matplotlib code that plots the C-alpha trace (Angstrom):
import matplotlib.pyplot as plt

x = [81.5, 84.8, 88.5, 91.4, 94.0, 96.9, 100.4, 103.7, 106.6, 109.7, 113.6, 115.2, 118.5, 120.3, 123.1, 123.6, 122.9, 125.0, 127.9, 127.4, 127.2, 130.1, 132.2, 130.6, 130.9, 134.7, 135.4, 133.9, 135.0, 139.0, 139.7, 137.6, 140.4, 143.3, 143.0, 141.7, 144.9, 147.2, 145.2, 146.7, 150.4, 151.2, 150.0, 149.6, 146.8, 149.2, 149.7, 147.0, 145.0, 147.7, 148.0, 143.9, 144.1, 147.0, 144.2, 141.7, 142.8, 144.3, 141.5, 139.1, 141.2, 141.5, 137.9, 137.3, 139.2, 137.8, 134.1, 135.4, 137.1, 133.9, 131.8, 134.0, 133.7, 130.3, 129.8, 132.4, 130.9, 127.4, 129.0, 130.8, 127.7, 125.7, 127.6, 127.5, 123.5, 123.9, 126.0, 123.9, 120.6, 121.9, 124.1, 122.1, 118.3, 116.0, 118.0, 117.7, 114.1, 114.0, 115.3, 112.9, 109.8, 111.6, 111.1, 107.7, 106.7, 108.8, 105.4, 102.8, 101.7, 99.6, 102.2, 99.8, 100.6, 103.9, 104.9, 102.9, 105.2, 108.2, 107.0, 106.4, 109.8, 111.9, 110.7, 113.1, 116.6, 117.3, 114.2, 114.8, 118.5, 116.9, 114.6, 117.4, 120.2, 117.5, 115.7, 118.2, 121.6, 120.0, 121.4, 120.6, 122.5, 124.9, 124.4, 127.3, 128.0, 128.3, 131.7, 132.7, 129.3, 130.3, 133.9, 132.5, 130.3, 132.2, 135.2, 133.0, 131.3, 134.5, 135.8, 132.6, 132.9, 136.3, 136.1, 133.5, 135.7, 139.1, 137.0, 137.4, 141.4, 140.9, 139.4, 140.6, 143.8, 143.9, 144.0, 142.4, 139.6, 139.5, 139.0, 136.4, 134.5, 135.1, 134.5, 131.2, 130.2, 131.4, 129.5, 126.4, 127.2, 127.3, 124.1, 122.4, 124.3, 123.2, 119.2, 119.2, 121.1, 118.5, 115.7, 116.0, 118.0, 116.7, 113.9, 115.1, 116.4, 117.5, 119.2, 121.5, 121.9, 123.3, 125.4, 127.3, 127.5, 129.3, 131.4, 132.8, 133.5, 135.0, 137.5, 137.9, 138.9, 140.5, 143.3, 143.8, 144.2, 146.7, 148.5, 148.5, 149.8, 152.7, 153.2]
y = [-67.8, -68.0, -67.4, -66.3, -68.5, -68.3, -67.6, -67.9, -65.8, -67.0, -66.3, -69.9, -69.1, -67.8, -69.5, -67.7, -64.3, -65.2, -65.9, -63.1, -60.3, -62.0, -61.2, -57.8, -56.0, -57.3, -55.9, -52.8, -52.1, -53.3, -51.7, -48.6, -47.9, -49.2, -46.5, -43.9, -44.6, -44.6, -41.5, -39.6, -41.5, -41.5, -38.6, -42.0, -43.8, -46.3, -46.9, -47.4, -49.4, -52.4, -52.7, -52.3, -55.3, -57.2, -57.0, -57.4, -60.8, -62.1, -60.7, -62.8, -66.2, -65.7, -65.2, -68.0, -70.4, -69.3, -69.8, -73.9, -74.6, -73.7, -75.6, -78.0, -78.6, -78.0, -81.6, -83.5, -82.1, -83.5, -87.1, -87.5, -87.0, -89.2, -91.6, -91.4, -91.3, -94.3, -96.9, -95.6, -96.6, -99.9, -100.5, -97.9, -98.1, -97.6, -94.3, -93.5, -94.0, -92.3, -89.3, -89.1, -89.4, -86.7, -84.2, -85.1, -85.1, -81.0, -80.3, -81.7, -84.7, -87.8, -90.3, -92.7, -90.6, -90.2, -93.8, -93.8, -91.5, -93.2, -96.7, -95.2, -93.2, -95.8, -98.8, -97.1, -96.6, -94.3, -92.0, -92.3, -90.9, -87.7, -86.9, -87.0, -85.3, -82.8, -82.2, -83.1, -82.0, -79.2, -80.1, -80.3, -82.3, -80.0, -80.1, -81.6, -79.2, -76.1, -75.8, -74.7, -72.8, -70.8, -70.3, -68.7, -66.6, -65.0, -64.4, -63.7, -61.3, -59.7, -59.2, -56.7, -55.0, -54.2, -53.0, -50.2, -48.3, -49.0, -47.8, -44.0, -45.0, -46.0, -43.4, -39.9, -39.6, -36.7, -39.2, -36.4, -36.3, -39.5, -40.6, -37.7, -39.5, -43.3, -42.1, -40.8, -43.9, -46.5, -44.8, -44.8, -48.5, -49.0, -47.4, -50.0, -52.6, -52.2, -51.6, -54.9, -56.6, -55.6, -56.3, -59.4, -60.7, -58.3, -56.5, -53.9, -52.1, -48.8, -49.1, -51.7, -48.9, -46.5, -48.9, -49.9, -46.7, -46.0, -48.4, -48.3, -44.6, -44.7, -47.3, -45.4, -42.6, -44.2, -45.5, -42.1, -39.6, -42.0, -42.4, -38.5, -38.7, -40.7, -40.5]
z = [55.2, 52.5, 54.5, 53.1, 53.0, 56.2, 53.2, 55.8, 54.9, 56.2, 54.9, 54.6, 52.5, 55.9, 55.0, 52.0, 53.0, 56.5, 54.0, 52.4, 55.1, 56.0, 53.0, 52.0, 55.7, 55.2, 51.8, 51.9, 54.9, 55.4, 51.4, 52.3, 55.4, 53.0, 50.5, 52.7, 55.2, 51.9, 50.6, 53.9, 53.7, 49.9, 46.4, 44.4, 43.4, 41.3, 45.0, 46.2, 43.5, 44.2, 47.7, 47.5, 44.8, 47.0, 50.1, 48.1, 46.8, 49.8, 52.2, 49.8, 49.6, 53.6, 54.1, 51.6, 53.3, 56.6, 55.7, 53.6, 57.2, 58.7, 57.4, 56.6, 60.7, 60.7, 58.5, 60.7, 63.7, 62.5, 60.8, 64.6, 66.5, 64.3, 64.4, 68.6, 68.4, 66.1, 68.5, 71.7, 69.7, 69.6, 73.0, 75.3, 73.4, 77.2, 77.6, 74.3, 74.7, 77.3, 76.1, 73.5, 75.6, 77.7, 74.4, 74.7, 78.2, 78.5, 76.7, 78.4, 76.7, 78.7, 79.4, 76.8, 74.3, 75.4, 75.3, 71.6, 69.8, 72.0, 70.5, 66.8, 66.8, 68.0, 65.9, 62.7, 63.5, 60.6, 62.0, 65.9, 65.1, 62.6, 66.2, 67.8, 66.5, 65.7, 69.1, 71.6, 69.9, 67.5, 64.7, 61.2, 58.8, 56.8, 52.6, 51.4, 48.8, 52.0, 52.3, 48.6, 48.2, 51.9, 50.3, 46.8, 48.3, 51.1, 48.5, 45.7, 47.9, 49.7, 46.0, 45.1, 48.5, 48.1, 44.5, 45.6, 47.7, 45.4, 42.1, 42.5, 41.9, 38.7, 37.0, 39.3, 38.8, 42.1, 44.6, 47.3, 44.9, 44.2, 48.6, 48.6, 45.7, 47.4, 51.2, 49.5, 47.2, 50.2, 52.9, 50.4, 49.0, 53.5, 54.2, 50.8, 52.6, 55.9, 55.0, 52.7, 55.7, 58.2, 55.8, 55.5, 59.0, 62.1, 60.2, 61.7, 58.1, 59.2, 61.8, 60.2, 58.1, 60.3, 62.1, 58.9, 57.9, 61.2, 61.6, 58.2, 58.6, 61.9, 59.8, 57.4, 59.2, 62.0, 59.2, 57.6, 60.9, 61.7, 57.9, 58.3, 62.2, 61.0, 57.2]

ax = plt.figure().add_subplot(projection="3d")
ax.plot(x, y, z, "-o")
ax.set_aspect("equal")
plt.show()
């Protein structure tokens, strides 16, 4: 009887999505709150545009640099731990072999099978070290281009997100009208972004959508009210 082939569907671009989420979520929220706050304090769209562009420039650079340094730290940590594992396979091979055995014993394999697998893995140092890095330490080798890609992705996502709440101020001279349009456009963008983020990450897009809207709306509302109160 013919069988339908099983096709596994796994999302494998988690690092890129994480960077986009980091950049876009802050890019939508922070400039939105800034624009809303300034709209409550001043009556000049040029001021909002200038401050918004300055914040987007500074924010994208800071966020991109943060992503770059985080990725570089991960790569350096991996290299350090790998060097330690290489040294231990030379200096204390019995202990390292026992650590391999413990991994397979945890799956309930019989001792003769464990012994055979340990011999096979420890017969080649690179394979041995690769195994220890993944199964003992839970570390995957980072992509050497990860740092620069992460920085560019986060910074670019921040700029894209930040221009959404700021865009209406370029075309609408009346600041309160621009604010209303900015609120509507940004909340819709937050709704769509939250849905897409939830679709690719937690698989609960509707919950992610309304949570993203609530967070962004609260931030902008707080900034606007504080500006009105002390402006």
